[in-house]
C-alpha positions, 0 to 999 in steps of 0.5 A: 051703741057699737055692734059687737063685731064692730067693737071686736074689730076695734079691739083687735085693731088697737091690739096690733103690733108695730109690724101691723100684725096683732099679738097672739093672745086671749083677745083672739078667742071668739073670732071667726074664720074670716076675721082670723084669715084677715088678721093673719094673711100667712095663716095656713089651713092644716091638712089634718086637723089636731083634736082639742078638748071638747071636740075643738079642732085645730084647723088653722096654723101660723108658723114661727110666731115670735114671742120673746126669744122664741119662734112658736108654731101657733094653732087656732082651735075652732068649735062652732066656727069660732076660735075657742083655743089657741096653742103656741108650741116649740121644741127646744133642743137643750138639755134643760127647760128655762126656769119659770122665773121673771129673769127669763126672756119668755117669762119676763115677756108674759109677766109684762103682758099678764101681770102676776102668775101662779107657778107649779112644778109637777110631772106629766102623765109620762113622768117628765118634769113639767113646770106650769105657770098660769095667768087669767087676763083678758077674759082668758086662762093663759097657761105655760107648760115647760116639759123636760124630756131627755134632750129637749124642752117642750114649750106649750102656751095655751090660751082658752076662755076663763070661765068663772065657777059659781060657788054653788055649782061646786 
């Protein structure tokens, strides 16, 4: 029987891209700092940690990680020494956010990775138009937020563990 850490290393090795660097996705949730630093030699510790939900702290960042036709900054959030959340962000200097449809490069890439999704159009707390697309894959919730501000579009892609709620707990 494979030990859990050996199994995780095997999964991460198999998910590595042709460039020798693993894809940033839900398979990275749960790994520890030494493993993360081993997978991404260019990772940098942030000077001031970002606070996330449930007291998670964003303490490691990768600059300009590619996804489809975008370059995103990726922050890894930790709790109890393990990755519990991953955020990939970009600000696009354009007046309109890309439509959350499969014909855009970003959505096409994510649909190819994760399959069918659920899309919602809402407004954020500041009244800005926000489009959200959600997938459940690899034991993770993958959520894409496209928020339209006056002259730019904010892109946020979040990976966090998927937790099934028992109907009796609702």
